[in-house]
DSSP file (Angstrom, degrees, kcal/mol; ACC not computed):
  #  RESIDUE AA STRUCTURE BP1 BP2  ACC     N-H-->O    O-->H-N    N-H-->O    O-->H-N    TCO  KAPPA ALPHA  PHI   PSI    X-CA   Y-CA   Z-CA
    1    1 A X              0   0    0      0, 0.0     2,-0.9     0, 0.0     3,-0.2   0.000 360.0 360.0 360.0 119.4   10.5    4.5    1.9
    2    2 A X        +     0   0    0      1,-0.2     3,-0.3     2,-0.1   134,-0.1  -0.702 360.0 136.2-109.1  79.9   12.7    3.2    4.7
    3    3 A X    >   +     0   0    0     -2,-0.9     3,-1.7     1,-0.2    -1,-0.2   0.502  40.0 101.9 -93.6 -11.1   10.3    1.1    6.8
    4    4 A X  T 3  S+     0   0    0      1,-0.3    -1,-0.2    -3,-0.2   132,-0.1   0.766  85.7  40.7 -54.4 -29.4   12.7   -1.7    7.2
    5    5 A X  T 3  S+     0   0    0     -3,-0.3    -1,-0.3   131,-0.0    -2,-0.1   0.559  93.4 105.3 -98.8  -9.0   13.6   -0.7   10.8
    6    6 A X    <   -     0   0    0     -3,-1.7    -3,-0.0     1,-0.1     0, 0.0  -0.410  48.2-165.8 -74.0 153.7   10.2    0.3   12.0
    7    7 A X        +     0   0    0     -2,-0.1    30,-2.3     2,-0.1     2,-0.3   0.259  59.9  95.9-115.0   6.4    8.0   -1.7   14.3
    8    8 A X  E     -A   36   0A   0     28,-0.2     2,-0.6    26,-0.0    28,-0.2  -0.753  66.6-137.5 -94.8 143.0    4.8    0.0   13.8
    9    9 A X  E     -A   35   0A   0     26,-3.3    26,-1.9    -2,-0.3    58,-0.1  -0.885  11.9-160.4 -96.7 130.0    2.0   -1.0   11.4
   10   10 A X        -     0   0    0     -2,-0.6    23,-0.2    24,-0.2    -1,-0.2   0.937  10.5-174.8 -77.3 -48.3    0.8    2.1    9.7
   11   11 A X  S    S+     0   0    0     55,-0.2    40,-0.3     1,-0.1    -1,-0.1   0.331  73.0  56.8  63.6  -4.7   -2.6    0.6    8.6
   12   12 A X        +     0   0    0     18,-0.1     2,-0.9    38,-0.1    -1,-0.1  -0.363  62.6 160.5-148.6  64.2   -3.6    3.7    6.7
   13   13 A X        +     0   0    0     41,-0.2     2,-0.3    15,-0.1    64,-0.2  -0.763  25.4 134.1 -85.8 105.8   -0.9    4.2    4.3
   14   14 A X    >   -     0   0    0     -2,-0.9     3,-2.1    62,-0.1     4,-0.1  -0.980  69.5-102.4-153.8 157.7   -2.5    6.5    1.6
   15   15 A X  G >  S+     0   0    0     -2,-0.3     3,-1.9     1,-0.3    -1,-0.1   0.837 116.5  65.5 -51.0 -39.1   -1.6    9.6   -0.3
   16   16 A X  G 3  S+     0   0    0      1,-0.3    -1,-0.3    -3,-0.0    -3,-0.1   0.689 103.0  48.8 -63.0 -15.5   -3.8   11.7    2.0
   17   17 A X  G <  S+     0   0    0     -3,-2.1    12,-4.0    12,-0.1     2,-0.5   0.228  92.1  95.8-107.1  11.9   -1.5   10.9    4.8
   18   18 A X  E <   -B   28   0B   0     -3,-1.9     2,-0.4    10,-0.2    10,-0.2  -0.887  50.0-166.9-115.4 134.6    1.8   11.7    3.2
   19   19 A X  E     -B   27   0B   0      8,-3.2     8,-4.0    -2,-0.5     2,-0.6  -0.946  13.9-141.6-117.8 138.5    3.7   15.0    3.4
   20   20 A X  E     -B   26   0B   0     -2,-0.4     6,-0.2     6,-0.2     3,-0.1  -0.875  27.5-179.7-105.3 125.1    6.5   16.0    1.2
   21   21 A X    >   -     0   0    0      4,-3.5     3,-1.4    -2,-0.6     4,-0.1  -0.157  40.1 -36.4-102.3-165.8    9.2   17.8    3.0
   22   22 A X  G >  S+     0   0    0      1,-0.2     3,-1.9     2,-0.2    -1,-0.3  -0.198 127.9  15.5 -51.1 146.3   12.6   19.4    2.2
   23   23 A X  G 3  S-     0   0    0      1,-0.3    -1,-0.2    -3,-0.1    -2,-0.1   0.780 131.2 -72.2  53.7  31.2   14.7   17.6   -0.4
   24   24 A X  G <  S+     0   0    0     -3,-1.4     2,-0.4     1,-0.2    -1,-0.3   0.781  81.3 165.6  62.2  28.2   11.5   15.7   -1.4
   25   25 A X    <   -     0   0    0     -3,-1.9    -4,-3.5    -4,-0.1     2,-0.5  -0.686  31.4-136.9 -79.4 127.9   11.6   13.5    1.9
   26   26 A X  E     -B   20   0B   0     -2,-0.4     2,-0.4    -6,-0.2    -6,-0.2  -0.766  19.6-167.4 -91.1 122.7    8.2   11.8    2.3
   27   27 A X  E     -B   19   0B   0     -8,-4.0    -8,-3.2    -2,-0.5     2,-0.4  -0.921  14.8-136.1-112.0 136.1    6.8   11.9    5.8
   28   28 A X  E     -B   18   0B   0     -2,-0.4   -10,-0.2   -10,-0.2     2,-0.2  -0.776  27.7-174.8 -92.3 133.9    3.8    9.7    6.8
   29   29 A X        +     0   0    0    -12,-4.0   -12,-0.1    -2,-0.4   -13,-0.0  -0.438  46.4  52.6-110.9-171.8    1.3   11.4    8.9
   30   30 A X        -     0   0    0     -2,-0.2     3,-0.4     1,-0.1    -1,-0.2   0.943  47.3-178.8  42.5  83.0   -2.0   10.5   10.8
   31   31 A X    >   +     0   0    0      1,-0.2     3,-1.6     2,-0.1    -1,-0.1   0.172  45.0 118.7 -86.8  14.9   -0.9    7.7   13.0
   32   32 A X  T 3  S+     0   0    0      1,-0.3    -1,-0.2   -20,-0.1    -2,-0.1   0.778  82.5  35.9 -56.9 -32.3   -4.4    7.4   14.3
   33   33 A X  T 3  S+     0   0    0     -3,-0.4    -1,-0.3   -23,-0.2    -2,-0.1   0.477  94.3 116.7-100.1  -4.6   -4.8    3.8   13.0
   34   34 A X    <   -     0   0    0     -3,-1.6     2,-0.3   -22,-0.1   -24,-0.2  -0.227  42.1-173.2 -64.1 154.3   -1.1    2.8   13.7
   35   35 A X  E     -A    9   0A   0    -26,-1.9   -26,-3.3     7,-0.0     2,-0.2  -0.990  29.2-103.4-149.1 150.7   -0.3    0.1   16.2
   36   36 A X  E     -A    8   0A   0     -2,-0.3     2,-0.2   -28,-0.2   -28,-0.2  -0.495  44.3-113.4 -63.8 130.9    2.8   -1.5   17.8
   37   37 A X        -     0   0    0    -30,-2.3     2,-0.5    -2,-0.2     5,-0.1  -0.536  27.4-169.9 -67.4 131.6    3.7   -4.9   16.2
   38   38 A X  B >  S-C   41   0C   0      3,-0.7     3,-0.8    -2,-0.2    -1,-0.1  -0.860  83.4 -22.9-123.2  93.2    3.3   -7.9   18.5
   39   39 A X  T 3  S-     0   0    0     -2,-0.5    -1,-0.1     1,-0.2     3,-0.1   0.808 120.5 -65.0  78.0  24.4    5.0  -10.9   16.7
   40   40 A X  T 3  S+     0   0    0    -33,-0.1    27,-0.6     1,-0.1     2,-0.4   0.426 117.8  85.5  78.9  -0.8    4.5   -9.0   13.4
   41   41 A X  E <   -CD  38  66C   0     -3,-0.8    -3,-0.7    25,-0.2     2,-0.4  -0.996  52.6-164.7-137.6 142.3    0.7   -9.1   13.4
   42   42 A X  E     - D   0  65C   0     23,-3.4    23,-3.9    -2,-0.4     2,-0.4  -0.972  15.4-151.1-116.0 137.0   -2.0   -6.9   14.9
   43   43 A X  E     - D   0  64C   0     -2,-0.4     2,-0.3    21,-0.2    21,-0.2  -0.889  14.7-179.6-108.2 143.8   -5.5   -8.1   15.1
   44   44 A X        -     0   0    0     19,-2.2     2,-0.4    -2,-0.4    -2,-0.0  -0.912  15.8-145.0-131.4 157.7   -8.6   -6.0   15.1
   45   45 A X        +     0   0    0     -2,-0.3     3,-0.3     3,-0.0    17,-0.0  -0.936  62.2  15.2-124.0 149.4  -12.3   -6.7   15.3
   46   46 A X  S    S-     0   0    0     -2,-0.4    -2,-0.0     1,-0.2    17,-0.0   0.129  79.7 -96.6  72.6 168.8  -15.0   -4.7   13.4
   47   47 A X    >   +     0   0    0      3,-0.0     3,-1.4     2,-0.0     2,-0.3  -0.056  54.5 162.5-110.6  31.1  -14.8   -2.4   10.5
   48   48 A X  T 3  S-     0   0    0     -3,-0.3    -3,-0.0     1,-0.3     0, 0.0  -0.389  77.6 -26.4 -58.9 115.8  -14.8    0.9   12.4
   49   49 A X  T 3  S+     0   0    0     -2,-0.3     2,-0.4     1,-0.2    -1,-0.3   0.803  89.1 166.6  54.0  39.1  -13.4    3.7   10.0
   50   50 A X    <   -     0   0    0     -3,-1.4     2,-1.6     1,-0.1    -1,-0.2  -0.738  42.5-127.9 -83.5 129.9  -11.4    1.1    7.9
   51   51 A X    >>  -     0   0    0     -2,-0.4     3,-2.2   -40,-0.3     4,-0.7  -0.622  30.2-170.2 -77.8  82.1  -10.1    2.6    4.6
   52   52 A X  G >4 S+     0   0    0     -2,-1.6     3,-1.3     1,-0.3    -1,-0.2   0.804  76.3  52.1 -48.8 -50.6  -11.6   -0.2    2.6
   53   53 A X  G 34 S+     0   0    0      1,-0.3    -1,-0.3    -3,-0.1    -2,-0.1   0.637 115.9  41.1 -73.1 -10.7   -9.9    0.6   -0.8
   54   54 A X  G <4 S+     0   0    0     -3,-2.2     2,-0.4   -43,-0.1    -1,-0.3   0.461  95.3  99.2-104.8  -7.4   -6.5    0.8    0.8
   55   55 A X  S << S-     0   0    0     -3,-1.3    15,-0.1    -4,-0.7     5,-0.1  -0.689  74.5-117.2 -97.7 128.9   -6.8   -2.2    3.1
   56   56 A X    >>  -     0   0    0     -2,-0.4     4,-1.8    13,-0.4     3,-1.1  -0.305  29.0-114.9 -56.8 146.0   -5.3   -5.7    2.3
   57   57 A X  H 3> S+     0   0    0      1,-0.3     4,-3.1     2,-0.2     5,-0.4   0.847 114.9  55.3 -57.2 -38.0   -7.9   -8.5    2.0
   58   58 A X  H 3> S+     0   0    0      1,-0.2     4,-1.8     2,-0.2     6,-1.4   0.826 108.7  48.7 -68.3 -25.5   -6.6  -10.4    5.0
   59   59 A X  H <> S+     0   0    0     -3,-1.1     4,-1.1     4,-0.2    -1,-0.2   0.871 117.4  41.2 -78.1 -38.8   -7.0   -7.3    7.2
   60   60 A X  H  < S+     0   0    0     -4,-1.8    -2,-0.2     2,-0.2    -3,-0.2   0.892 121.6  41.1 -75.8 -36.9  -10.5   -6.7    5.9
   61   61 A X  H  < S+     0   0    0     -4,-3.1    -2,-0.2    -5,-0.2    -3,-0.2   0.858 137.1   9.0 -82.4 -36.8  -11.5  -10.4    6.0
   62   62 A X  H  < S-     0   0    0     -4,-1.8    -3,-0.2    -5,-0.4    -2,-0.2   0.437  94.2-112.6-128.0   1.6   -9.8  -11.4    9.4
   63   63 A X     <  +     0   0    0     -4,-1.1   -19,-2.2    -5,-0.3     2,-0.7   0.669  65.2 148.2  71.5  20.8   -8.7   -8.3   11.0
   64   64 A X  E     -D   43   0C   0     -6,-1.4     2,-0.4   -21,-0.2   -21,-0.2  -0.782  23.6-175.0 -95.0 108.3   -5.0   -9.3   10.6
   65   65 A X  E     +D   42   0C   0    -23,-3.9   -23,-3.4    -2,-0.7     2,-0.3  -0.852  15.9 147.2-102.2 136.6   -2.7   -6.3   10.1
   66   66 A X  E  >  -D   41   0C   0     -2,-0.4     4,-1.5   -25,-0.2   -55,-0.2  -0.845  65.3 -84.8-146.9-173.7    1.0   -6.8    9.3
   67   67 A X  H  > S+     0   0    0    -27,-0.6     4,-1.9    -2,-0.3     5,-0.1   0.891 129.1  56.0 -64.2 -37.6    3.9   -5.4    7.5
   68   68 A X  H  > S+     0   0    0      1,-0.2     4,-1.7     2,-0.2    -1,-0.2   0.863 103.3  50.6 -62.4 -39.0    2.5   -7.3    4.5
   69   69 A X  H  > S+     0   0    0      2,-0.2     4,-1.4     1,-0.2   -13,-0.4   0.830 109.1  52.6 -72.8 -28.4   -0.8   -5.7    4.8
   70   70 A X  H  X S+     0   0    0     -4,-1.5     4,-2.2     2,-0.2    -2,-0.2   0.840 104.6  57.9 -73.7 -28.0    1.1   -2.2    4.8
   71   71 A X  H  X S+     0   0    0     -4,-1.9     4,-2.0     2,-0.2    -2,-0.2   0.934 104.3  50.4 -62.3 -44.0    2.8   -3.5    1.6
   72   72 A X  H  X S+     0   0    0     -4,-1.7     4,-1.5     1,-0.2    -1,-0.2   0.888 110.6  49.5 -59.7 -39.8   -0.6   -3.9   -0.1
   73   73 A X  H  X S+     0   0    0     -4,-1.4     4,-2.9     2,-0.2    -1,-0.2   0.853 105.4  57.1 -64.7 -39.5   -1.4   -0.4    1.0
   74   74 A X  H  X S+     0   0    0     -4,-2.2     4,-2.7     1,-0.2    -2,-0.2   0.901 102.7  56.2 -60.2 -42.1    1.9    0.9   -0.4
   75   75 A X  H  X S+     0   0    0     -4,-2.0     4,-2.0     2,-0.2    -1,-0.2   0.907 107.7  47.1 -55.5 -44.4    0.9   -0.5   -3.7
   76   76 A X  H  X S+     0   0    0     -4,-1.5     4,-3.2     1,-0.2    -2,-0.2   0.920 110.2  53.2 -63.9 -41.7   -2.3    1.6   -3.6
   77   77 A X  H  X S+     0   0    0     -4,-2.9     4,-2.3     1,-0.2    -2,-0.2   0.905 108.1  49.8 -60.2 -38.4   -0.3    4.5   -2.6
   78   78 A X  H  X S+     0   0    0     -4,-2.7     4,-2.6     2,-0.2    -1,-0.2   0.927 111.2  49.0 -57.5 -46.6    2.0    4.0   -5.7
   79   79 A X  H  X S+     0   0    0     -4,-2.0     4,-1.6     1,-0.2     7,-0.2   0.942 110.8  51.1 -66.4 -46.1   -1.1    3.7   -7.9
   80   80 A X  H  <>S+     0   0    0     -4,-3.2     5,-3.5     1,-0.2     6,-0.5   0.926 112.6  47.6 -50.6 -47.3   -2.5    7.0   -6.3
   81   81 A X  H ><5S+     0   0    0     -4,-2.3     3,-1.1     1,-0.2    -2,-0.2   0.902 113.7  44.4 -66.0 -44.7    0.8    8.8   -7.0
   82   82 A X  H 3<5S+     0   0    0     -4,-2.6    -1,-0.2     1,-0.2    -2,-0.2   0.626 111.3  53.1 -81.8 -11.5    1.2    7.7  -10.5
   83   83 A X  T 3<5S-     0   0    0     -4,-1.6     3,-0.4    -3,-0.2    -1,-0.2   0.235 116.5-115.9 -96.8  12.9   -2.5    8.4  -11.3
   84   84 A X  T < 5S-     0   0    0     -3,-1.1    -3,-0.2     1,-0.2    -2,-0.1   0.849  76.4 -37.2  47.0  46.9   -1.9   11.9  -10.0
   85   85 A X  S   <S+     0   0    0     -5,-3.5    -1,-0.2     1,-0.3    -4,-0.1   0.476  88.5 153.7 103.6   1.9   -4.2   11.6   -7.1
   86   86 A X        -     0   0    0     -6,-0.5     2,-0.3    -3,-0.4    -1,-0.3  -0.344  52.9-106.6 -68.2 145.7   -7.2    9.6   -8.5
   87   87 A X        -     0   0    0      1,-0.1     3,-0.3    -4,-0.1    -1,-0.1  -0.595  45.0-103.4 -67.8 132.6   -9.2    7.6   -5.8
   88   88 A X  S    S+     0   0    0     -2,-0.3     4,-0.2     1,-0.2    -1,-0.1  -0.195 101.1  23.8 -62.1 156.0   -8.3    4.0   -6.2
   89   89 A X  S >  S-     0   0    0      1,-0.1     3,-2.3     2,-0.1    -1,-0.2   0.933  91.1-147.1  57.9  48.5  -10.9    1.7   -7.8
   90   90 A X  T 3  S+     0   0    0     -3,-0.3    -1,-0.1     1,-0.2     3,-0.1  -0.110  75.8  16.2 -54.7 140.2  -12.5    4.5   -9.7
   91   91 A X  T 3  S+     0   0    0      1,-0.2     2,-0.4    -3,-0.1    -1,-0.2   0.452 105.7 109.1  78.1   1.3  -16.3    4.2  -10.3
   92   92 A X    <   -     0   0    0     -3,-2.3    -1,-0.2    -4,-0.2     2,-0.1  -0.875  64.0-134.5-110.7 142.5  -16.5    1.5   -7.5
   93   93 A X     >  -     0   0    0     -2,-0.4     4,-2.9    -3,-0.1     5,-0.2  -0.354  38.3 -99.1 -75.1 168.1  -18.0    1.7   -4.2
   94   94 A X  H  > S+     0   0    0      1,-0.2     4,-2.4     2,-0.2     5,-0.1   0.925 126.1  48.5 -51.8 -48.9  -16.1    0.4   -1.2
   95   95 A X  H  > S+     0   0    0      2,-0.2     4,-2.8     1,-0.2    -1,-0.2   0.927 110.5  49.3 -61.4 -50.5  -18.1   -2.8   -1.3
   96   96 A X  H  > S+     0   0    0      1,-0.2     4,-2.5     2,-0.2    -1,-0.2   0.894 111.5  50.1 -59.2 -44.0  -17.7   -3.3   -5.1
   97   97 A X  H  X S+     0   0    0     -4,-2.9     4,-2.7     2,-0.2    -1,-0.2   0.934 111.0  49.6 -65.6 -42.5  -14.0   -2.8   -4.8
   98   98 A X  H  X S+     0   0    0     -4,-2.4     4,-2.0    -5,-0.2    -2,-0.2   0.951 113.0  45.5 -54.7 -51.0  -13.8   -5.4   -2.0
   99   99 A X  H  X S+     0   0    0     -4,-2.8     4,-0.8     1,-0.2    -1,-0.2   0.890 111.7  51.6 -61.9 -39.5  -15.7   -7.9   -3.9
  100  100 A X  H ><>S+     0   0    0     -4,-2.5     5,-2.3     2,-0.2     3,-1.1   0.928 108.6  52.2 -65.7 -48.6  -13.8   -7.4   -7.1
  101  101 A X  H ><5S+     0   0    0     -4,-2.7     3,-1.3     1,-0.3    -1,-0.2   0.870 106.5  53.0 -49.4 -45.0  -10.5   -7.9   -5.2
  102  102 A X  H 3<5S+     0   0    0     -4,-2.0    -1,-0.3     1,-0.2    -2,-0.2   0.663 106.0  53.8 -62.9 -22.6  -11.7  -11.1   -3.8
  103  103 A X  T <<5S-     0   0    0     -3,-1.1    -1,-0.2    -4,-0.8    -2,-0.2   0.364 127.3 -98.8 -90.3   0.3  -12.5  -12.2   -7.3
  104  104 A X  T < 5S+     0   0    0     -3,-1.3    -3,-0.2     1,-0.3     2,-0.2   0.409  71.3 149.3  97.8  -0.1   -8.9  -11.4   -8.4
  105  105 A X      < -     0   0    0     -5,-2.3     2,-0.4    -6,-0.1    -1,-0.3  -0.442  20.4-177.1 -69.2 136.1   -9.4   -8.0  -10.0
  106  106 A X        -     0   0    0     -2,-0.2    16,-0.0   -17,-0.0    -5,-0.0  -0.990  34.0-100.5-129.1 142.8   -6.4   -5.7   -9.8
  107  107 A X        -     0   0    0     -2,-0.4     2,-0.1     1,-0.1     3,-0.1  -0.209  38.6-114.8 -59.9 154.6   -6.4   -2.0  -11.1
  108  108 A X        -     0   0    0      1,-0.1     2,-0.2     3,-0.0    -1,-0.1  -0.312  45.0 -79.0 -80.1 169.7   -4.8   -1.5  -14.5
  109  109 A X        -     0   0    0      1,-0.1    -1,-0.1    -2,-0.1     3,-0.1  -0.494  50.0-109.3 -69.3 140.5   -1.7    0.7  -14.7
  110  110 A X    >   -     0   0    0     -2,-0.2     3,-2.0     1,-0.1    -1,-0.1  -0.327  47.9 -83.5 -63.2 153.4   -2.3    4.4  -14.6
  111  111 A X  T 3  S+     0   0    0      1,-0.3    -1,-0.1   -28,-0.1     3,-0.1  -0.338 116.6  12.7 -61.5 140.4   -1.7    6.2  -17.8
  112  112 A X  T 3  S+     0   0    0      1,-0.3     2,-0.5    -3,-0.1    -1,-0.3   0.680  89.5 145.4  68.2  18.3    2.0    7.1  -18.2
  113  113 A X    <   -     0   0    0     -3,-2.0    -1,-0.3     1,-0.0    -4,-0.1  -0.782  56.6-111.5 -81.4 127.0    3.0    4.8  -15.4
  114  114 A X     >  -     0   0    0     -2,-0.5     4,-2.1     1,-0.1     3,-0.4  -0.321  19.5-127.2 -48.8 137.9    6.4    3.1  -16.0
  115  115 A X  H  > S+     0   0    0      1,-0.2     4,-1.9     2,-0.2     5,-0.1   0.826 109.1  58.0 -60.3 -35.3    6.0   -0.6  -16.6
  116  116 A X  H  > S+     0   0    0      2,-0.2     4,-1.4     1,-0.2    -1,-0.2   0.867 107.9  48.2 -61.5 -38.1    8.6   -1.3  -13.8
  117  117 A X  H  > S+     0   0    0     -3,-0.4     4,-2.2     1,-0.2    -2,-0.2   0.930 109.3  50.5 -72.5 -44.8    6.5    0.6  -11.3
  118  118 A X  H  X S+     0   0    0     -4,-2.1     4,-2.2     1,-0.2    -2,-0.2   0.840 106.8  55.2 -68.1 -27.8    3.3   -1.2  -12.2
  119  119 A X  H  X S+     0   0    0     -4,-1.9     4,-2.2     2,-0.2    -1,-0.2   0.897 107.2  51.2 -63.7 -39.0    5.1   -4.5  -11.8
  120  120 A X  H  X S+     0   0    0     -4,-1.4     4,-2.2     2,-0.2    -2,-0.2   0.927 108.9  51.1 -63.0 -44.1    5.9   -3.4   -8.3
  121  121 A X  H  X S+     0   0    0     -4,-2.2     4,-1.2     1,-0.2    -2,-0.2   0.933 108.4  51.8 -53.3 -48.3    2.2   -2.5   -7.7
  122  122 A X  H >< S+     0   0    0     -4,-2.2     3,-0.8     1,-0.2    -1,-0.2   0.912 108.6  50.4 -59.4 -46.6    1.2   -6.0   -8.9
  123  123 A X  H >< S+     0   0    0     -4,-2.2     3,-1.4     1,-0.3    -1,-0.2   0.879 109.0  52.1 -59.1 -37.7    3.6   -7.6   -6.5
  124  124 A X  H 3< S+     0   0    0     -4,-2.2    -1,-0.3     1,-0.3    -2,-0.2   0.764 106.8  54.7 -69.0 -22.5    2.3   -5.6   -3.6
  125  125 A X  T << S+     0   0    0     -4,-1.2    -1,-0.3    -3,-0.8     2,-0.2   0.065  73.4 137.0-100.5  20.8   -1.3   -6.7   -4.5
  126  126 A X    <   -     0   0    0     -3,-1.4     6,-0.1     1,-0.2     5,-0.1  -0.522  57.6-132.1 -69.3 138.9   -0.6  -10.4   -4.3
  127  127 A X  S    S+     0   0    0     -2,-0.2     2,-0.8     1,-0.1   -69,-0.2   0.835  91.2  69.4 -60.8 -33.4   -3.5  -12.0   -2.5
  128  128 A X  S >  S-     0   0    0      1,-0.2     3,-2.2   -71,-0.1     4,-0.3  -0.785  76.8-147.4 -95.8 119.7   -1.3  -14.1   -0.3
  129  129 A X  G >  S+     0   0    0     -2,-0.8     3,-2.0     1,-0.3    -1,-0.2   0.834  93.1  60.3 -52.4 -42.3    0.5  -11.9    2.1
  130  130 A X  G 3  S+     0   0    0      1,-0.3    -1,-0.3    -3,-0.1    -3,-0.1   0.557 100.2  57.4 -66.1 -10.3    3.7  -14.0    2.3
  131  131 A X  G <  S+     0   0    0     -3,-2.2    -1,-0.3    -5,-0.1    -2,-0.2   0.505  85.3 101.2-102.1  -0.9    4.3  -13.6   -1.4
  132  132 A X  S <  S-     0   0    0     -3,-2.0    -8,-0.2    -4,-0.3    -9,-0.1  -0.500  81.5-100.1 -75.9 148.1    4.4   -9.8   -1.2
  133  133 A X        -     0   0    0    -13,-0.2     2,-0.2    -2,-0.2    -1,-0.1  -0.245  32.2-116.3 -63.2 159.5    7.7   -8.0   -1.2
  134  134 A X     >  -     0   0    0      1,-0.1     4,-2.2   -63,-0.0     3,-0.4  -0.569  26.2-115.0 -83.7 154.3    9.3   -6.8    2.0
  135  135 A X  H  > S+     0   0    0      1,-0.2     4,-2.1     2,-0.2     5,-0.2   0.869 118.5  57.0 -56.4 -34.8    9.8   -2.9    2.3
  136  136 A X  H  > S+     0   0    0      1,-0.2     4,-1.7     2,-0.2    -1,-0.2   0.899 108.3  45.9 -66.3 -36.0   13.5   -3.4    2.3
  137  137 A X  H  > S+     0   0    0     -3,-0.4     4,-3.0     2,-0.2    -2,-0.2   0.909 112.2  50.6 -67.2 -45.6   13.2   -5.2   -1.1
  138  138 A X  H  X S+     0   0    0     -4,-2.2     4,-2.5     1,-0.2    -1,-0.2   0.847 107.6  54.6 -64.3 -31.7   10.8   -2.4   -2.5
  139  139 A X  H  X S+     0   0    0     -4,-2.1     4,-1.8     2,-0.2    -1,-0.2   0.907 110.6  44.6 -62.1 -44.5   13.3    0.2   -1.4
  140  140 A X  H  X S+     0   0    0     -4,-1.7     4,-2.1     2,-0.2    -2,-0.2   0.924 114.3  49.9 -68.0 -44.9   16.1   -1.5   -3.4
  141  141 A X  H  X S+     0   0    0     -4,-3.0     4,-2.1     1,-0.2    -2,-0.2   0.913 111.4  48.7 -60.1 -41.7   13.8   -2.0   -6.5
  142  142 A X  H  X S+     0   0    0     -4,-2.5     4,-2.9     1,-0.2    -1,-0.2   0.861 108.0  55.3 -69.1 -35.0   12.7    1.7   -6.4
  143  143 A X  H  X S+     0   0    0     -4,-1.8     4,-2.2     2,-0.2    -1,-0.2   0.903 107.9  48.0 -63.0 -40.6   16.3    2.8   -6.2
  144  144 A X  H  X S+     0   0    0     -4,-2.1     4,-2.7     2,-0.2    -2,-0.2   0.924 112.5  49.0 -65.2 -42.1   17.2    0.9   -9.3
  145  145 A X  H  X S+     0   0    0     -4,-2.1     4,-2.2     1,-0.2    -2,-0.2   0.925 109.7  51.2 -62.7 -44.0   14.3    2.3  -11.1
  146  146 A X  H  X S+     0   0    0     -4,-2.9     4,-2.6     2,-0.2    -1,-0.2   0.880 111.0  49.4 -50.6 -43.7   15.1    5.8  -10.0
  147  147 A X  H  X S+     0   0    0     -4,-2.2     4,-1.3     1,-0.2    -2,-0.2   0.959 110.4  49.7 -64.1 -49.7   18.7    5.4  -11.2
  148  148 A X  H  < S+     0   0    0     -4,-2.7    -1,-0.2     1,-0.2    -2,-0.2   0.866 114.1  45.2 -60.4 -39.6   17.6    4.1  -14.5
  149  149 A X  H  < S+     0   0    0     -4,-2.2    -1,-0.2     1,-0.2    -2,-0.2   0.861 116.0  44.9 -71.9 -39.6   15.1    6.9  -15.0
  150  150 A X  H  <        0   0    0     -4,-2.6    -2,-0.2     1,-0.2    -1,-0.2   0.516 360.0 360.0 -90.3  -1.1   17.4    9.7  -14.0
  151  151 A X     <        0   0    0     -4,-1.3    -1,-0.2    -3,-0.2    -2,-0.1   0.461 360.0 360.0 -90.2 360.0   20.6    8.6  -15.9
């Protein structure tokens, strides 16, 4: 994912909004919730149609969307991908998932998920946004993993 040069906040990065094109190029669709960055942060009020299970804690709690909150969602997208499309936080309601995340719960690795990929997910789900990796770092890490797997 080459988001390093984008200035939009996706705010709804999820498997349901991803299209796979020629040469396995992933395209993000449904920009209904996307917003232009202003100083790196977008503020929102209210919980109108927020995809709770995909949304970072700071966005849910304070309406603060940033590249870091998109990284949280990217971690959820990775989990969806490696679980072969299972809805995140299986067996939990939106409210239960939100409460569990606040208590420090993080989903376990999907069956057959490579350990290196799960480590990336866990970095994406750091409670503190400033501790999450940048998309440029994720791109490099994933390229290394891909090379290791395909060689």
